C-alpha positions as CSV (number, residue, x, y, z in Angstrom):
1,M,15.2,-0.9,-9.0
2,V,14.2,1.7,-6.3
3,G,14.1,5.7,-7.3
4,L,15.7,7.7,-4.0
5,E,17.5,11.3,-4.2
6,T,21.3,11.1,-4.9
7,G,21.5,11.8,-0.4
8,F,19.9,8.5,0.5
9,W,22.1,7.0,-1.6
10,E,24.9,8.3,0.0
11,A,23.6,7.8,3.5
12,L,23.2,4.2,2.5
13,D,26.7,4.2,1.3
14,E,27.5,5.4,4.6
15,I,25.8,2.8,6.4
16,T,27.0,-0.7,5.1
17,N,30.7,0.4,5.0
18,G,30.0,1.4,8.7
19,R,28.1,-1.1,9.5
20,S,30.2,-4.3,7.5
21,V,26.9,-5.4,5.4
22,T,26.0,-4.9,1.8
23,L,23.5,-2.9,0.4
24,S,21.6,-5.6,-0.5
25,D,21.4,-6.8,2.3
26,L,20.5,-3.8,3.8
27,L,17.9,-3.2,1.9
28,A,16.7,-6.9,2.6
29,I,16.4,-5.8,5.8
30,I,14.3,-2.9,5.1
31,D,12.2,-4.7,2.4
32,A,10.7,-7.3,5.3
33,D,10.1,-4.5,7.8
34,R,8.4,-2.3,5.8
35,H,4.7,-2.6,6.7
36,D,2.1,-1.0,4.0
37,T,4.4,1.2,2.6
38,D,6.4,1.4,-0.8
39,L,10.0,0.5,-1.1
40,A,11.5,3.8,-0.8
41,S,9.6,5.5,1.5
42,A,10.7,2.9,3.8
43,I,14.1,3.7,3.4
44,R,14.1,7.4,3.7
45,V,12.5,6.8,7.4
46,F,15.3,3.9,8.0
47,V,18.0,6.3,6.9
48,L,16.5,8.8,9.2
49,G,15.8,7.0,12.2
50,Y,19.3,5.4,11.7
51,Y,20.8,9.2,12.0
52,R,18.6,10.4,14.4
53,D,19.6,7.2,16.9
54,E,23.0,8.2,16.4
55,L,22.7,11.4,17.4
56,M,20.7,9.7,20.7
57,G,23.4,8.3,21.7
58,T,22.7,4.8,20.6
59,S,25.9,2.9,19.8
60,S,26.6,1.6,16.5
61,S,26.8,-2.3,18.7
62,E,23.0,-1.8,19.8
63,M,21.6,-0.6,16.3
64,T,24.1,-4.0,15.0
65,K,21.5,-6.0,17.4
66,L,18.5,-4.8,16.5
67,S,19.5,-5.7,12.4
68,A,19.8,-8.3,13.0
69,A,17.1,-9.2,15.1
70,G,15.4,-7.9,11.9
71,H,14.7,-4.3,13.4
72,P,16.2,-1.8,11.1
73,R,16.2,0.8,13.9
74,S,14.7,1.6,17.0
75,N,11.9,1.8,18.3
76,T,11.8,4.1,21.3
77,P,10.8,7.7,21.6
């Protein structure tokens, strides 16, 4: 079990519903992409990146392609 604040679990729920993906699949993607950090921190960074990308106008279809390729978020500034 990963210890996260309620807001992050709620955000993950919103993301999984929007992508029609299971929570376990999303966590597996995040886990596979993390580098030298604990899973809880990687999840927080993913959620932050997801919403930042949404605010910057990254399309959901682009996000789907990135996650399918094993990259939960864009690396562009």
